[in-house]
C-alpha positions in Angstrom: 41.1 33.6 14.9 37.4 32.4 16.0 35.5 30.2 14.4 32.1 31.4 13.0 28.9 29.6 14.9 26.2 30.2 17.1 28.4 29.7 20.3 30.8 31.8 18.9 28.2 34.6 18.3 29.6 36.2 21.4 33.2 36.4 21.3 33.3 38.1 18.2 34.8 41.4 18.4 32.6 44.2 19.8 32.3 46.1 16.2 31.5 43.9 14.8 27.2 43.6 14.2 25.7 40.2 14.9 22.2 38.7 15.0 20.7 40.7 18.2 17.9 38.1 18.0 16.8 35.0 19.6 17.6 32.7 16.8 17.0 29.6 18.7 13.3 31.1 18.7 13.2 30.7 15.5 10.5 29.5 13.0 10.8 28.3 9.6 8.5 30.2 7.1 10.3 30.5 3.9 12.0 26.9 2.3 15.0 29.2 -0.4 16.5 26.2 -3.3 19.1 28.1 -4.4 21.4 29.1 -1.5 24.4 31.5 -3.0 25.9 34.4 -3.1 23.3 36.3 -4.2 20.5 34.5 -2.0 22.7 35.4 1.0 23.4 38.9 -0.1 20.2 39.6 -1.0 16.8 38.5 0.6 18.3 36.7 3.7 20.0 40.3 4.1 16.3 41.9 4.1 15.4 39.2 5.9 18.3 39.8 9.0 17.3 43.5 8.6 13.8 42.9 9.8 14.8 40.4 12.5 17.0 43.0 14.1 13.8 45.0 14.5 12.0 41.9 16.6 9.9 41.3 13.6 9.5 38.5 10.9 11.1 35.9 13.4 9.1 33.4 12.0 9.8 33.8 8.3 12.9 32.2 8.8 14.5 30.5 5.4 14.7 26.8 4.8 17.6 26.6 3.2 17.6 23.9 -0.3 20.1 22.4 -2.3 19.3 20.3 -5.6 22.7 20.6 -7.8 25.5 18.0 -6.5 28.3 20.6 -5.9 25.4 21.8 -3.8 26.6 19.7 -1.2 29.7 21.7 -0.4 27.1 24.6 0.7 25.3 22.2 3.1 28.9 21.2 4.8 29.9 24.9 5.4 26.0 25.8 6.5 26.4 22.9 9.0 29.7 23.3 10.0 28.9 27.2 11.1 25.3 26.5 11.9 23.7 29.1 9.3 25.4 31.6 10.2 28.0 33.3 7.8 30.2 37.5 7.1 28.3 40.0 4.4 30.4 42.5 3.5 29.5 45.1 1.7 32.0 47.4 -0.4 31.4 51.0 -1.4 32.7 52.7 -4.8 34.3 54.6 -1.8 36.8 51.7 -0.9 34.6 52.0 2.7 33.4 48.5 4.0 29.9 47.7 6.4 30.8 44.0 7.3 27.7 41.7 9.9 26.8 38.5 10.4 23.3 37.6 8.9 21.4 34.8 10.8 18.0 34.4 8.7 18.8 30.7 7.6 18.0 28.6 9.5 19.5 24.9 8.8 20.0 23.5 5.0 18.6 21.3 3.3 20.9 19.0 0.7 17.9 17.4 -1.2 19.7 14.5 -2.9 20.6 13.3 0.6 17.2 13.3 1.4 14.9 14.9 -1.2 11.4 13.3 1.4 12.7 15.9 4.8 12.7 18.1 2.0 9.0 17.8 0.5 7.7 17.2 4.2 9.6 20.9 5.0 7.5 22.6 2.4 4.9 20.9 2.9 4.6 21.7 7.1 1.5 24.5 7.7 4.3 27.1 9.0 5.7 27.3 5.6 4.1 29.8 3.5 6.6 30.7 1.3 8.9 28.9 -1.3 11.5 31.5 -2.9 14.0 30.1 -6.3 17.3 31.2 -7.6 18.2 28.6 -10.4 20.0 30.7 -12.7 18.0 31.8 -15.9 18.3 28.1 -17.0 16.6 26.5 -14.6 13.2 27.2 -15.6 12.9 25.2 -19.1 11.7 26.7 -20.9 12.5 26.4 -24.2 14.2 29.6 -26.4 12.7 29.5 -29.5 9.0 29.0 -28.6 8.9 30.8 -25.1 6.8 28.2 -23.7 8.3 25.1 -21.1 9.9 22.0 -23.0 7.7 19.4 -21.6 11.0 17.0 -23.9 13.4 18.3 -20.8 14.4 14.4 -19.2 14.3 16.2 -16.1 10.9 17.7 -16.4 10.0 13.7 -17.0 11.7 12.3 -14.8 9.1 13.3 -12.4 6.6 12.3 -13.3 7.0 9.0 -13.3 4.6 7.3 -11.1 6.3 6.5 -8.1 9.3 8.6 -9.1 11.1 10.2 -5.9 11.6 13.7 -6.7 14.9 15.3 -8.2 13.9 18.7 -9.4 12.5 21.8 -7.6 9.5 21.8 -10.0 9.0 17.7 -8.3 9.8 17.9 -4.5 7.4 21.7 -3.9 4.2 20.4 -6.5 4.8 17.0 -4.3 4.4 19.2 -1.2 1.8 21.7 -2.7 0.0 17.2 -2.8 0.9 16.8 0.0 -1.4 20.4 1.5 -4.3 19.9 -0.4 -4.5 16.6 0.7 -4.1 17.7 3.9 -6.1 20.2 4.4 -3.6 22.8 4.9 -3.6 26.6 2.5 -1.5 27.3 -0.9 1.5 29.1 -0.5 3.8 31.6 -2.8 6.4 30.4 -5.0 8.4 33.5 -6.0 11.0 33.6 -8.1 14.4 35.8 -7.4 16.2 35.1 -10.5 16.7 37.1 -13.5 14.3 37.0 -16.0 11.7 39.2 -17.1 8.1 37.7 -16.1 10.1 35.8 -13.1 6.8 34.7 -11.3 5.2 34.5 -15.0 7.2 31.9 -15.5 7.5 30.2 -13.0 3.6 29.8 -12.9 3.9 28.3 -16.6 6.6 25.8 -15.3 4.9 24.4 -12.7 1.2 24.7 -14.2 2.5 22.5 -16.8 4.1 19.9 -14.5 0.9 19.7 -12.0 -1.1 20.1 -15.0 0.7 16.5 -16.4 0.4 15.3 -13.1 -2.4 15.8 -11.9 -5.6 17.6 -13.8 -7.3 17.9 -10.3 -4.0 19.8 -8.5 -3.0 21.5 -11.9 -6.7 23.8 -10.8 -5.8 23.5 -7.3 -2.7 25.3 -7.6 -4.2 27.9 -9.9 -6.5 28.9 -7.0 -3.9 28.7 -4.0 -0.9 29.2 -5.2 0.9 32.9 -6.3 3.4 33.4 -8.2 4.3 37.6 -7.6 7.1 38.9 -10.2 9.5 40.3 -8.7 13.2 42.3 -9.8 15.9 41.9 -8.2 19.4 43.4 -8.2 22.4 43.3 -6.1 26.0 43.0 -7.9 27.3 39.8 -6.1 30.9 37.8 -7.2 31.7 34.8 -6.2 33.2 34.2 -2.9 37.4 33.6 -3.8 40.4 33.1 -1.2 41.0 36.6 -1.4 37.6 37.5 0.7 38.4 34.4 3.0 41.3 35.8 3.7 40.1 39.0 3.7 38.0 38.2 6.3 39.9 36.4 8.8 43.1 39.1 8.8 40.1 41.9 9.6 37.5 40.7 11.5 38.7 38.0 13.0 36.8 35.1 11.8 37.0 31.8 9.9 34.7 31.6 7.8 34.3 29.0 4.8 32.2 31.4 2.5 31.5 34.5 3.5 29.9 36.8 0.7 31.1 40.3 -0.8 29.1 42.3 -2.8 28.5 45.5 -3.3 26.5 48.6 -1.5 23.3 48.8 -4.1 20.8 47.0 -2.8 17.2 47.0 -4.9 14.5 44.6 -4.9 10.9 45.2 -6.4 8.0 42.9 -5.7 4.7 42.3 -6.5 2.7 42.3 -3.4 0.8 38.8 -4.3 1.1 36.5 -1.7 -0.9 33.7 -0.8 -0.1 33.3 3.0 1.0 36.4 4.2 4.6 38.0 4.2 7.4 39.5 5.9 7.2 43.1 6.2 9.8 43.8 3.6 8.4 47.1 2.4 10.2 47.7 6.3 13.3 46.8 4.6 14.0 49.0 2.2 11.8 46.1 -0.5 9.1 48.7 -2.6 6.2 46.9 -3.5 4.4 47.0 -6.1 1.2 46.2 -7.9 3.0 46.1 -11.7 6.6 44.8 -11.4 7.6 45.0 -15.5 9.1 48.4 -15.8 12.0 48.1 -13.0 12.5 44.8 -14.5 12.9 45.5 -17.8 14.8 48.6 -16.8 16.9 46.6 -15.3 17.7 43.6 -17.2 18.2 45.5 -20.9 20.1 48.6 -18.8 22.1 46.4 -15.7 22.6 42.9 -17.4 22.0 43.3 -21.4 25.5 46.0 -20.4 27.4 43.0 -18.4 27.3 41.3 -21.7 28.2 44.2 -23.7 30.6 44.8 -21.4 32.0 41.0 -21.4 33.2 40.0 -24.4 35.5 42.7 -25.8 36.5 43.3 -22.2 37.2 39.7 -22.0 38.8 40.0 -25.1 41.0 43.2 -24.8 43.3 42.0 -22.0 40.9 43.0 -18.6 40.1 40.4 -16.6 38.0 42.4 -13.3 35.0 44.6 -14.4 36.5 47.8 -12.7 39.3 47.4 -15.0 36.6 47.7 -17.9 34.7 50.6 -16.5 37.4 52.1 -15.2 38.4 52.7 -19.9 36.8 55.7 -20.6 36.3 54.5 -23.9 34.3 51.1 -22.4 32.9 53.5 -20.3 31.6 55.4 -23.3 30.5 52.5 -25.2 28.4 51.0 -22.6 26.3 54.5 -22.6 25.7 54.9 -25.9 24.8 51.1 -25.8 22.5 52.8 -22.9 20.8 55.3 -24.5 20.6 54.4 -28.5 19.4 51.0 -28.4 18.5 49.6 -24.7 16.4 52.8 -23.3 13.7 53.4 -26.5 12.8 50.7 -25.7 11.7 50.4 -22.4 8.6 52.0 -21.1 8.4 55.2 -18.1 9.8 53.4 -15.2 7.9 55.0 -12.3 10.1 56.9 -9.6 13.1 56.4 -11.5 15.2 59.3 -13.4 16.8 56.6 -16.2 19.3 59.3 -17.4 20.9 58.9 -14.1 20.3 55.0 -12.9 22.3 54.9 -16.7 25.1 56.5 -14.8 24.9 55.3 -11.7 25.6 51.9 -13.4 29.0 53.2 -14.6 29.6 53.8 -11.0 28.1 50.2 -9.9 30.1 48.6 -12.9 34.3 50.5 -11.7 33.5 50.0 -8.2 37.2 48.3 -8.1 36.3 47.1 -3.9 34.1 44.4 -5.5 36.4 43.1 -8.0 33.9 41.4 -10.3 35.3 39.6 -12.7 34.6 39.0 -16.6 34.6 35.6 -16.4 31.5 36.1 -14.2 29.8 37.9 -16.8 31.0 35.5 -19.4 29.6 32.3 -18.5 25.9 30.6 -19.0 25.9 33.3 -22.4 22.9 31.0 -24.4 20.7 31.2 -21.8 21.6 34.8 -21.3 21.8 36.6 -24.6 18.1 35.4 -25.8 16.2 36.6 -22.9 18.6 39.8 -22.3 19.9 41.1 -25.5 17.9 39.2 -28.3 15.2 40.9 -27.1 15.4 44.3 -27.4 17.6 44.1 -30.6 13.8 42.6 -32.5 11.8 45.3 -30.6 14.5 47.7 -32.1 14.5 46.0 -35.3 10.9 46.5 -35.9 10.5 49.9 -34.8 13.2 50.9 -37.4 16.0 51.6 -35.2 19.6 51.2 -35.0 20.5 48.0 -34.1 24.0 48.5 -34.5 25.4 48.3 -30.3 23.8 44.8 -30.0 24.9 43.4 -33.0 27.9 44.3 -32.1 27.5 42.4 -28.7 26.6 39.3 -30.3 29.9 39.7 -32.6 31.7 40.1 -29.7 29.7 37.0 -28.3 30.8 35.0 -31.8 35.0 36.5 -30.8 34.3 35.0 -27.6 33.2 31.6 -28.6 36.5 31.0 -30.3 38.0 30.6 -27.1 41.3 32.5 -27.7 41.9 36.2 -26.9 44.1 38.5 -28.7 46.5 37.7 -27.0 46.5 34.1 -28.1 45.5 33.2 -24.4 43.0 30.4 -23.9 39.3 31.1 -22.8 37.2 29.0 -20.7 33.4 29.0 -22.2 31.6 28.3 -19.5 28.0 27.3 -21.1 25.6 24.7 -21.4 26.2 24.8 -24.9 29.5 25.4 -24.6 30.9 22.4 -27.3 27.9 23.6 -30.3 28.9 27.6 -29.7 32.4 27.2 -30.1 31.9 24.6 -32.8 29.8 27.7 -34.8 32.2 30.2 -33.6 35.3 28.2 -35.2 33.6 28.7 -38.4 32.9 32.3 -38.6 36.0 33.0 -40.6 35.1 31.0 -43.0 31.7 31.4 -42.9 30.4 34.5 -41.0 27.3 33.8 -40.2 28.1 30.5 -39.0 27.3 31.6 -35.6 24.1 33.4 -35.9 22.6 30.3 -37.7 22.4 29.0 -34.2 18.3 29.8 -34.3 17.4 28.5 -31.1 19.6 31.6 -29.2 19.0 34.0 -32.4 15.2 33.2 -33.7 15.3 35.0 -37.4 18.5 37.3 -36.8 20.4 36.2 -39.3 17.6 36.2 -42.3 17.7 40.3 -41.2 19.6 42.7 -43.6 20.0 45.4 -41.2 21.1 43.0 -38.0 23.2 41.3 -40.5 25.2 43.8 -42.1 26.2 45.6 -38.7 27.0 42.3 -36.9 29.2 41.0 -40.3 30.6 44.9 -39.8 31.0 44.7 -36.0 32.8 41.0 -37.1 35.4 42.3 -39.1 36.7 44.8 -36.9 37.1 41.8 -34.1 38.8 39.4 -36.2 41.4 42.9 -37.9 41.9 45.3 -35.2 40.5 43.4 -32.4 38.0 44.6 -29.5 39.4 48.3 -28.4 38.9 49.6 -31.8 35.3 47.8 -32.0 34.7 50.1 -28.5 36.4 53.0 -29.7 34.4 52.8 -32.8 31.1 52.4 -30.9 31.8 54.8 -28.6 33.2 57.7 -31.0 
């Protein structure tokens, strides 16, 4: 067994592609916050693809971890010289593996925030990118405005404070660039939120404004925040994945990445100091990302929410098992066709009917082994951003909200904490205690869960929505999730 590292690349199996470029000649041009599976299956993969052609050698990535749990990634990346194995799995069972080398170094911010700040302030760095999850942007779900009362936001604004957040560290680095006469850069969000670049701009601008009005003005003139739509199903790495890489490839890789064979990145071409030639690696560079991101958020992401709660309640634990159930597949297509698609604008170059059916095929990919539990996590960050806007648009237009109401009812039933077999559910959510308390009251007070106005706004006041919600909740508390799905699939 060969331990993956820079010194062992030449000894790996000849059939396994490895970086053919000289990694010692790479220069960091991008600092990325949130080096998880998705970043390594997506942005880092596209860069590796360019580097393998002799391009983008001055756009290598310096990864940054901010959260306490990121220390584990730091240890692995250091041990493996930031190399890792990417395994793409197709629905037909075929696999494509390669070693990715586009990440050059990894910094753990709590150990040395100054190193992170100075790296961003370096002249060669021209992009700061992020995958910090939907909940990492400090946006109030009710008002849609920056939550300037957030303790972490304000802690970084205390005079003399050592920055601890992404916003604090990047803003300090931008202040140093300004003071040193260096140009601005691009802050590029790769998170699954609508208008991710606009959202990032709002948070950074609010932070900078409270720190120094002149700095905020400089950022407005010198920093760009392109919107993007990112798409690739990438489950969390398991011990089984590690064992498989070891057995099939002869590599000891502590943190390989397994993903589907589908990939998509639609990116607004708005960069302050240049960018890699991503269009030559398969990225779509466009003037307006919104039609694509709405398509993805409302068809793919919201459909994930549509399948995960009833699927889990019904006893399914893997996503492909849910979607290989014909009733669930019909139910998901019906949601997409009847409620999600009517809220979309035309998407240039995309046949939405083909896209919808492709999603069912992707969800049914047994090789990926995506878990239902992963999709159920952090619902309070996802439902308000992905599903509630669809419901509100349909209500305003006088259209059906039957499926949207059923999805929220299924979340409420899931948040009660036990499935239909009486097995305990580990509810993973930043608002876990509160949502579980509200869910526990629904059998006596059916609207208790829906009255969480920071999540659902005024849906509890809309008679049409409430009727649909109560109908779905009644089925969930009676015959169960499969009965509800069968009813909606009919």
